C-alpha positions as CSV (number, residue, x, y, z in Angstrom):
1,M,0.0,0.0,0.0
2,G,1.1,3.6,-0.5
3,A,1.4,4.9,3.1
4,A,3.4,3.0,5.7
5,L,1.2,1.6,8.4
6,R,1.2,3.2,11.8
7,S,3.0,1.2,14.5
8,I,0.7,-0.8,16.8
9,D,2.6,0.7,19.7
10,D,1.5,4.2,18.5
11,V,-2.2,3.5,18.7
12,G,-3.3,5.5,21.6
13,T,-6.8,6.8,20.6
14,I,-9.3,4.6,18.8
15,A,-12.4,5.7,16.9
16,C,-15.6,3.6,17.2
17,V,-17.9,4.4,14.4
18,G,-21.4,3.5,15.6
19,A,-22.3,3.2,19.3
20,G,-24.9,0.4,19.2
21,T,-24.5,-2.9,21.0
22,I,-21.4,-3.9,19.1
23,G,-19.8,-0.5,18.7
24,G,-20.5,0.4,22.3
25,G,-19.1,-3.0,23.4
26,W,-15.9,-2.4,21.5
27,A,-15.6,1.1,23.1
28,A,-15.9,-0.4,26.6
29,Y,-13.2,-3.0,25.7
30,F,-10.8,-0.5,24.2
31,L,-11.2,1.7,27.3
32,A,-10.4,-1.3,29.5
33,R,-7.3,-2.0,27.5
34,G,-6.0,1.5,28.3
35,H,-7.0,3.4,25.2
36,R,-8.8,6.7,24.8
37,V,-11.9,6.3,22.6
38,R,-13.8,8.6,20.3
39,I,-17.3,7.5,19.2
40,W,-19.1,8.7,16.2
41,D,-22.9,8.2,16.2
42,P,-25.5,10.7,14.9
43,A,-28.3,9.4,17.2
44,P,-29.3,12.1,19.8
45,D,-29.3,9.5,22.6
46,A,-25.9,7.9,21.7
47,E,-24.0,9.3,24.7
48,E,-26.6,8.2,27.2
49,R,-26.8,4.7,25.6
50,L,-23.0,4.4,25.6
51,R,-22.7,5.4,29.2
52,R,-25.2,2.7,30.2
53,L,-23.4,0.1,28.2
54,I,-20.0,0.9,29.7
55,D,-21.5,0.9,33.2
56,A,-23.0,-2.5,32.6
57,A,-19.7,-3.9,31.0
58,W,-17.2,-2.5,33.5
59,P,-17.8,-5.0,36.3
60,A,-17.0,-7.9,33.9
61,L,-14.0,-6.1,32.5
62,E,-12.6,-5.5,36.0
63,Q,-12.6,-9.3,36.5
64,L,-11.1,-10.2,33.1
65,D,-9.4,-7.9,30.8
66,M,-8.7,-4.7,32.7
67,L,-5.4,-2.9,32.5
68,D,-4.1,-1.1,35.5
69,G,-4.9,2.6,35.1
70,A,-7.7,2.1,32.5
71,D,-10.0,5.1,32.6
72,R,-13.7,4.4,32.0
73,R,-14.2,8.1,31.4
74,A,-11.7,8.5,28.6
75,W,-14.3,8.7,25.9
76,S,-16.2,11.3,23.9
77,V,-19.1,11.2,21.5
78,H,-19.0,13.1,18.2
79,T,-21.5,13.8,15.5
80,D,-18.9,15.0,13.0
81,L,-17.1,12.0,11.4
82,A,-13.9,13.9,10.6
83,E,-13.7,15.2,14.1
84,A,-14.2,11.7,15.6
85,V,-11.3,10.2,13.5
86,D,-8.9,13.1,13.8
87,G,-5.6,11.9,15.2
88,V,-6.7,8.3,16.0
89,G,-4.5,5.3,15.4
90,F,-7.2,2.8,14.5
91,V,-10.9,2.9,13.4
92,Q,-13.5,0.2,14.3
93,E,-16.6,0.6,12.2
94,S,-19.8,-1.0,13.7
95,A,-22.7,0.5,11.6
96,P,-25.9,-1.5,11.0
97,E,-25.9,-4.4,8.5
98,D,-27.0,-2.4,5.5
99,L,-24.8,-2.8,2.5
100,A,-25.6,0.6,0.9
101,L,-25.0,2.3,4.3
102,K,-21.7,0.5,4.8
103,R,-20.5,1.5,1.4
104,R,-21.3,5.1,1.9
105,L,-19.8,5.1,5.4
106,L,-16.5,3.4,4.4
107,E,-16.2,5.8,1.5
108,D,-16.6,8.7,3.9
109,L,-14.2,7.2,6.4
110,D,-11.6,6.8,3.7
111,A,-11.8,10.5,2.9
112,V,-11.4,11.8,6.4
113,T,-9.1,9.2,8.1
114,A,-5.3,9.5,7.9
115,P,-3.9,7.2,5.2
116,D,-1.7,5.3,7.6
117,V,-4.6,4.2,9.8
118,V,-6.2,0.8,9.4
119,V,-10.0,0.6,9.3
120,G,-11.7,-2.5,10.7
121,S,-15.3,-3.4,10.2
122,S,-17.5,-5.3,12.6
123,T,-19.8,-6.6,9.9
124,S,-21.4,-9.9,10.7
125,G,-22.0,-11.1,7.1
126,F,-20.7,-8.8,4.4
127,G,-17.3,-9.2,2.8
128,M,-14.9,-6.3,2.6
129,T,-14.8,-6.7,-1.2
130,E,-18.4,-5.7,-1.6
131,M,-18.4,-3.1,1.2
132,A,-15.3,-1.3,0.0
133,A,-16.4,-1.2,-3.7
134,E,-16.5,2.7,-3.7
135,V,-13.5,3.3,-1.5
136,A,-10.5,5.1,-3.0
137,R,-7.9,3.3,-0.8
138,P,-9.4,-0.1,-0.1
139,E,-6.0,-1.6,0.7
140,R,-6.3,-0.4,4.4
141,F,-9.8,-1.8,5.0
142,V,-10.3,-5.1,6.7
143,V,-13.0,-7.1,8.5
144,G,-12.6,-7.5,12.2
145,H,-15.7,-9.5,13.1
146,P,-16.3,-9.7,16.9
147,F,-18.8,-11.7,18.8
148,N,-21.4,-10.2,21.1
149,P,-20.6,-8.9,23.7
150,P,-17.3,-7.8,22.2
151,Y,-16.1,-6.6,25.6
152,L,-16.3,-10.2,26.9
153,I,-16.1,-12.7,24.0
154,P,-12.5,-13.0,22.9
155,L,-13.1,-14.2,19.3
156,V,-12.3,-11.8,16.4
157,E,-12.4,-13.1,12.8
158,V,-10.1,-11.1,10.5
159,V,-10.2,-11.2,6.7
160,G,-9.4,-8.8,3.9
161,G,-11.2,-8.1,0.7
162,E,-9.8,-8.6,-2.8
163,R,-8.1,-5.2,-2.7
164,T,-7.0,-5.3,1.0
165,A,-3.2,-5.3,1.3
166,P,-1.8,-8.5,2.9
167,E,0.2,-6.4,5.4
168,V,-3.0,-4.8,6.6
169,V,-4.6,-8.1,7.4
170,D,-1.4,-9.0,9.2
171,W,-1.4,-5.7,11.1
172,A,-5.1,-6.1,12.1
173,A,-4.5,-9.6,13.3
174,A,-1.5,-8.5,15.3
175,F,-3.4,-5.5,16.7
176,Y,-6.4,-7.5,17.9
177,T,-4.1,-10.2,19.4
178,A,-2.2,-7.5,21.3
179,L,-5.5,-6.3,22.7
180,G,-6.0,-9.8,24.2
181,K,-8.4,-11.1,21.5
182,S,-8.4,-14.7,20.1
183,V,-7.9,-14.0,16.4
184,I,-8.8,-16.2,13.5
185,R,-7.0,-14.9,10.4
186,M,-9.1,-16.2,7.5
187,E,-7.4,-16.8,4.2
188,R,-10.5,-16.1,2.1
189,E,-13.8,-14.3,2.3
190,V,-16.7,-16.5,3.3
191,P,-20.2,-15.1,3.6
192,G,-21.1,-15.0,7.3
193,F,-17.5,-15.9,8.2
194,I,-16.9,-19.1,10.3
195,A,-18.6,-18.8,13.6
196,N,-21.8,-17.2,12.3
197,R,-22.2,-19.9,9.6
198,L,-22.0,-22.6,12.3
199,Q,-24.3,-20.9,14.8
200,E,-26.8,-20.0,12.1
201,A,-27.0,-23.6,11.0
202,L,-27.9,-24.7,14.5
203,W,-30.4,-21.8,14.9
204,R,-32.2,-22.7,11.7
205,E,-32.6,-26.2,12.8
206,A,-34.0,-25.0,16.1
207,L,-36.5,-22.8,14.3
208,H,-37.6,-25.8,12.3
209,M,-38.1,-27.9,15.4
210,V,-40.2,-25.1,17.0
211,D,-42.2,-24.6,13.8
212,N,-43.0,-28.4,13.6
213,G,-43.8,-28.7,17.3
214,E,-40.9,-31.1,17.8
215,A,-39.3,-29.1,20.7
216,T,-39.9,-26.0,22.8
217,V,-37.6,-23.1,23.1
218,E,-36.7,-24.1,26.6
219,Q,-36.0,-27.7,25.6
220,I,-33.7,-26.5,22.7
221,D,-31.7,-24.2,24.9
222,R,-31.4,-26.8,27.7
223,S,-30.3,-29.5,25.2
224,I,-27.3,-27.3,24.3
225,R,-26.6,-25.7,27.6
226,D,-26.6,-29.0,29.6
227,G,-25.3,-31.1,26.7
228,P,-22.8,-30.4,24.0
229,G,-22.5,-26.8,25.1
230,L,-20.5,-28.0,28.1
231,R,-18.0,-29.7,25.8
232,W,-17.5,-27.1,23.2
233,P,-15.6,-24.6,25.3
234,M,-12.8,-27.1,25.7
235,H,-12.5,-28.6,22.2
236,G,-15.2,-27.2,19.9
237,P,-17.4,-29.4,17.7
238,M,-14.7,-31.1,15.6
239,L,-12.5,-32.4,18.4
240,T,-15.6,-33.3,20.3
241,F,-16.5,-35.7,17.6
242,H,-12.9,-36.8,17.4
243,L,-13.1,-37.9,21.0
244,A,-16.5,-39.6,20.3
245,G,-14.5,-42.0,18.1
246,G,-12.7,-43.3,21.1
247,E,-9.1,-44.5,20.6
248,G,-9.7,-44.6,16.9
249,G,-10.5,-40.9,16.9
250,M,-12.1,-39.1,14.0
251,A,-11.2,-41.8,11.5
252,H,-13.3,-44.3,13.5
253,M,-16.0,-41.8,14.0
254,L,-16.3,-41.2,10.2
255,D,-16.0,-44.9,9.3
256,H,-18.5,-46.0,11.9
257,F,-21.1,-43.2,11.8
258,G,-20.5,-41.9,8.3
259,P,-23.6,-43.5,6.8
260,S,-25.8,-41.7,9.4
261,L,-24.7,-38.4,7.9
262,K,-27.2,-39.1,5.1
263,S,-30.0,-39.6,7.6
264,P,-32.7,-36.9,7.2
265,W,-32.1,-35.5,10.6
266,T,-31.5,-31.9,9.6
267,R,-33.1,-29.3,7.4
268,L,-30.4,-27.0,6.2
269,E,-32.7,-24.5,4.4
270,A,-34.2,-21.9,6.6
271,P,-37.9,-22.3,7.4
272,E,-40.4,-19.6,6.3
273,L,-40.6,-17.1,9.1
274,T,-44.4,-17.0,9.4
275,E,-46.2,-15.0,12.0
276,Q,-47.1,-18.2,13.7
277,L,-43.4,-19.3,14.0
278,R,-42.4,-15.8,15.1
279,A,-45.0,-15.7,17.7
280,G,-44.1,-19.2,19.0
281,V,-40.4,-18.3,19.3
282,V,-41.0,-15.0,20.9
283,A,-43.5,-16.5,23.4
284,G,-41.1,-19.4,24.1
285,C,-38.2,-16.9,24.9
286,D,-40.5,-15.0,27.2
287,A,-41.4,-18.2,29.0
288,A,-37.8,-19.3,29.2
289,S,-36.8,-15.9,30.6
290,D,-39.2,-16.7,33.6
291,G,-39.7,-13.1,34.5
292,R,-36.0,-12.1,34.3
293,S,-35.3,-8.8,32.6
294,V,-32.8,-8.4,29.7
295,A,-30.3,-6.8,32.2
296,E,-30.7,-9.7,34.6
297,L,-30.1,-12.2,31.7
298,M,-27.0,-10.2,30.6
299,A,-25.6,-10.3,34.1
300,E,-26.3,-14.0,34.3
301,R,-24.7,-14.6,30.9
302,D,-21.6,-12.6,31.8
303,A,-21.1,-14.3,35.1
304,G,-21.4,-17.7,33.4
305,I,-18.9,-16.8,30.7
306,I,-16.4,-15.4,33.3
307,A,-16.7,-18.7,35.3
308,I,-16.1,-20.8,32.1
309,R,-13.1,-18.7,31.1
310,R,-11.6,-18.9,34.5
311,L,-12.1,-22.6,34.5
312,L,-10.3,-22.8,31.1
313,G,-7.4,-20.6,32.4
314,D,-8.3,-17.8,30.0
315,A,-8.8,-15.1,32.6
316,Q,-5.4,-14.5,34.2
317,P,-4.9,-11.1,35.6
318,L,-3.7,-8.6,33.0
319,G,-2.7,-5.8,35.3
320,D,1.0,-6.3,34.5
321,A,0.5,-6.0,30.8
322,Q,1.5,-2.8,29.1
323,P,-1.0,-0.7,27.2
324,L,-0.5,-0.4,23.4
325,G,-0.2,3.4,23.5
326,D,-0.7,6.5,25.6
327,A,-4.5,6.4,26.2
328,G,-4.4,9.9,27.7
329,Q,-6.7,11.3,30.3
330,G,-10.1,12.9,30.0
331,A,-13.8,12.4,30.7
332,S,-17.0,12.7,28.9
């Protein structure tokens, strides 16, 4: 690419473009990792929403990924895009999943962001090739797909577009890794990436089972929560099946159970989302919530993930780690 990339060590301030659930979660995580954060969001209630999200995320961050001296007040909200990205060392875009909107926004970001700054996108399904179609300098744009909540789930899938420079993909993977993320550096663009493709397949099957009256929402969630879900944090689905083959491993598993793969157990095409199906799923989720509010469910989820990560040895104190740059001081 034309301009030399900024050093990872020089990334002190980060711009978060979009302050919704994902963008706000990124902001909270960047703050916890010692950075100053500028947020661009044109919504009139963006600042208040972001403050609530940071307040909700901070207790979990204090237990997991907090750097000594991290300042939860080191953020500001801007309605002018050029002002938000002025002087930043990295940009994380988290706008809604609307391709036309993404294209316009990335084009605008390219025009106002310094040429040595990498721009990462939190898109959950679009490829960078299609999003950066109108960008003048597409070589510094890359997908950095997190999982919700990004302040707590370590996974980030990194992949460039056809015109993304390879060194930018390397830089982004190294940057997210230095932030403490678990990075999958994908070699090619795949619609929906990896993790979304897998969880979407399971979710579609669950919708079919609800639609056909084969299982309730509560039964489906419990079947994963108290079944394979307890194994996946350790090995994931592939090694789980490898172990199911006993001493013969995956080879025995495939040889012995391979014919059953053709059994008509699954329905890979998504069911029609009828009003009846929608009502049944919504009612089932309400019933499964058992009177707990969204905030209470979030707190329950976060506490559970913390416990799992501690059990797996993935939550060692990070207080001795060094920040990636001078986060500065300030409040909003």
